[in-house]
Backbone as CSV, one residue per row, in Angstrom:
resi,resn,N_x,N_y,N_z,CA_x,CA_y,CA_z,C_x,C_y,C_z
1,MET,-81.165,-38.436,197.722,-81.842,-38.458,196.432,-82.672,-37.176,196.311
2,ASN,-82.527,-36.454,195.193,-83.264,-35.214,195.031,-84.678,-35.471,194.497
3,LYS,-85.476,-34.410,194.465,-86.886,-34.538,194.082,-87.060,-35.031,192.655
4,SER,-86.241,-34.522,191.745,-86.413,-34.924,190.346,-86.129,-36.411,190.157
5,GLN,-85.140,-36.929,190.866,-84.848,-38.364,190.773,-85.973,-39.184,191.396
6,LEU,-86.557,-38.676,192.473,-87.685,-39.350,193.110,-88.882,-39.407,192.156
7,ILE,-89.133,-38.289,191.478,-90.234,-38.246,190.512,-89.974,-39.220,189.368
8,LYS,-88.752,-39.250,188.863,-88.406,-40.179,187.778,-88.605,-41.633,188.211
9,ASN,-88.209,-41.961,189.429,-88.376,-43.326,189.932,-89.849,-43.693,190.048
10,THR,-90.655,-42.751,190.516,-92.091,-43.000,190.650,-92.741,-43.170,189.288
11,VAL,-92.368,-42.339,188.334,-92.930,-42.432,186.983,-92.523,-43.746,186.326
12,ALA,-91.345,-44.234,186.615,-90.881,-45.506,186.042,-91.753,-46.678,186.497
13,GLU,-92.436,-46.526,187.629,-93.293,-47.593,188.140,-94.662,-47.636,187.466
14,ILE,-95.013,-46.592,186.721,-96.310,-46.555,186.032,-96.293,-47.561,184.892
15,ASP,-97.335,-48.364,184.814,-97.434,-49.383,183.766,-97.995,-48.740,182.491
16,ILE,-97.096,-48.260,181.649,-97.487,-47.561,180.426,-98.224,-48.490,179.458
17,SER,-97.941,-49.780,179.502,-98.634,-50.710,178.591,-100.134,-50.749,178.897
18,LYS,-100.504,-50.618,180.166,-101.932,-50.577,180.505,-102.567,-49.284,180.018
19,ILE,-101.828,-48.194,180.117,-102.336,-46.912,179.610,-102.536,-47.011,178.102
20,THR,-101.609,-47.660,177.421,-101.718,-47.853,175.972,-102.943,-48.702,175.634
21,ASN,-103.224,-49.712,176.450,-104.422,-50.525,176.232,-105.690,-49.691,176.388
22,TYR,-105.692,-48.789,177.355,-106.847,-47.903,177.529,-106.990,-46.966,176.328
23,GLN,-105.873,-46.601,175.708,-105.933,-45.746,174.525,-106.663,-46.443,173.377
24,GLN,-106.523,-47.750,173.287,-107.233,-48.490,172.247,-108.734,-48.484,172.531
25,GLU,-109.081,-48.521,173.820,-110.483,-48.513,174.229,-111.088,-47.112,174.098
26,TYR,-110.275,-46.093,174.385,-110.701,-44.692,174.325,-109.746,-43.913,173.411
27,PRO,-109.854,-44.101,172.103,-108.869,-43.505,171.187,-108.885,-41.973,171.147
28,GLN,-109.971,-41.340,171.546,-110.060,-39.881,171.510,-109.553,-39.216,172.780
29,SER,-109.172,-39.986,173.784,-108.782,-39.432,175.081,-107.446,-38.698,175.010
30,ARG,-107.491,-37.395,175.219,-106.263,-36.602,175.255,-105.505,-36.854,176.554
31,THR,-106.250,-37.147,177.606,-105.627,-37.389,178.905,-104.697,-38.585,178.846
32,LEU,-105.131,-39.654,178.213,-104.292,-40.853,178.102,-103.048,-40.571,177.272
33,ARG,-103.208,-39.810,176.193,-102.050,-39.454,175.366,-101.068,-38.603,176.161
34,LYS,-101.591,-37.676,176.963,-100.720,-36.818,177.759,-99.960,-37.617,178.813
35,ILE,-100.602,-38.631,179.399,-99.925,-39.461,180.401,-98.705,-40.138,179.785
36,VAL,-98.878,-40.729,178.622,-97.763,-41.410,177.952,-96.683,-40.402,177.574
37,ASN,-97.098,-39.283,176.991,-96.153,-38.256,176.553,-95.381,-37.671,177.736
38,TYR,-96.083,-37.301,178.792,-95.428,-36.702,179.956,-94.491,-37.688,180.638
39,SER,-94.866,-38.949,180.679,-94.003,-39.967,181.287,-92.676,-40.051,180.538
40,GLN,-92.750,-40.043,179.217,-91.534,-40.098,178.404,-90.692,-38.838,178.570
41,ARG,-91.350,-37.677,178.614,-90.617,-36.418,178.764,-89.927,-36.329,180.119
42,ILE,-90.583,-36.824,181.160,-89.970,-36.805,182.497,-88.714,-37.658,182.506
43,GLN,-88.789,-38.839,181.912,-87.642,-39.747,181.919,-86.461,-39.192,181.125
44,SER,-86.746,-38.409,180.088,-85.654,-37.917,179.253,-85.132,-36.537,179.656
45,SER,-85.825,-35.868,180.565,-85.440,-34.497,180.919,-84.415,-34.458,182.058
46,ASP,-83.596,-33.407,182.027,-82.654,-33.153,183.114,-82.978,-31.843,183.836
47,ASN,-83.986,-31.133,183.352,-84.392,-29.864,183.930,-85.310,-30.118,185.129
48,GLU,-84.865,-29.762,186.336,-85.625,-30.053,187.553,-86.987,-29.377,187.573
49,GLN,-87.061,-28.138,187.109,-88.343,-27.432,187.106,-89.338,-28.093,186.159
50,GLU,-88.864,-28.495,184.988,-89.735,-29.159,184.026,-90.212,-30.500,184.579
51,ILE,-89.324,-31.264,185.191,-89.686,-32.562,185.761,-90.748,-32.388,186.841
52,PHE,-90.569,-31.384,187.692,-91.530,-31.156,188.773,-92.897,-30.767,188.208
53,LYS,-92.926,-29.847,187.233,-94.192,-29.409,186.648,-94.892,-30.572,185.937
54,LEU,-94.142,-31.314,185.133,-94.725,-32.458,184.438,-95.207,-33.522,185.427
55,GLY,-94.466,-33.702,186.525,-94.864,-34.671,187.549,-96.181,-34.306,188.202
56,VAL,-96.363,-33.019,188.480,-97.627,-32.550,189.076,-98.775,-32.761,188.085
57,ASP,-98.550,-32.375,186.827,-99.587,-32.564,185.801,-99.904,-34.044,185.602
58,LEU,-98.880,-34.870,185.595,-99.065,-36.309,185.419,-99.888,-36.900,186.562
59,ALA,-99.610,-36.466,187.781,-100.385,-36.940,188.940,-101.853,-36.569,188.783
60,TYR,-102.121,-35.365,188.312,-103.500,-34.930,188.095,-104.183,-35.801,187.039
61,PHE,-103.487,-36.064,185.927,-104.074,-36.874,184.856,-104.336,-38.311,185.323
62,LEU,-103.414,-38.858,186.102,-103.623,-40.218,186.620,-104.825,-40.258,187.556
63,ASP,-104.983,-39.225,188.367,-106.144,-39.138,189.236,-107.420,-39.041,188.401
64,SER,-107.364,-38.297,187.315,-108.535,-38.111,186.447,-109.001,-39.416,185.814
65,ILE,-108.068,-40.244,185.363,-108.501,-41.486,184.708,-109.015,-42.509,185.712
66,CYS,-108.681,-42.338,186.990,-109.167,-43.252,188.017,-110.481,-42.778,188.648
67,ASP,-110.788,-41.498,188.538,-111.977,-40.925,189.156,-113.180,-41.088,188.228
68,PRO,-114.217,-41.822,188.671,-115.381,-42.035,187.801,-116.148,-40.750,187.490
69,ASN,-115.962,-39.707,188.283,-116.648,-38.438,188.030,-115.898,-37.562,187.034
70,LYS,-114.672,-37.938,186.691,-113.890,-37.172,185.706,-113.825,-38.000,184.431
71,VAL,-112.652,-38.475,184.054,-112.504,-39.276,182.832,-112.998,-40.701,183.081
72,GLY,-112.542,-41.318,184.166,-113.045,-42.611,184.594,-112.745,-43.787,183.686
73,CYS,-111.581,-43.820,183.074,-111.219,-44.940,182.188,-110.981,-46.222,182.973
74,VAL,-110.372,-46.094,184.150,-109.988,-47.261,184.937,-111.146,-47.642,185.845
75,LYS,-111.704,-48.816,185.604,-112.850,-49.278,186.389,-112.430,-50.239,187.509
76,ASP,-111.399,-51.035,187.260,-110.943,-52.060,188.200,-110.131,-51.426,189.333
77,GLU,-110.552,-51.672,190.570,-109.889,-51.091,191.739,-108.432,-51.541,191.848
78,LYS,-108.137,-52.782,191.469,-106.762,-53.283,191.548,-105.843,-52.553,190.579
79,GLU,-106.365,-52.206,189.395,-105.540,-51.519,188.400,-105.283,-50.073,188.780
80,LYS,-106.128,-49.486,189.603,-105.923,-48.098,190.010,-104.645,-47.941,190.817
81,LYS,-104.194,-49.010,191.443,-102.972,-48.962,192.245,-101.718,-48.978,191.382
82,HIS,-101.826,-49.397,190.125,-100.664,-49.490,189.237,-100.509,-48.216,188.460
């Protein structure tokens, strides 16, 4: 299995419905919008370089919403694992 397929499989495990719920709570958050957008772009892309770059950016954004010192949208420790 190549890296791009691995990234696609990992992104498929992200619970986008929870991210969408956070968007209702934080409607001005660009980070949450980017997470949803990048997840969709990764799934639809066949370009390995684009998938890798978007995957790195997506990982950073997911870390940001879980880190209370950055965006800190996710408060529940159990939800940070999803």
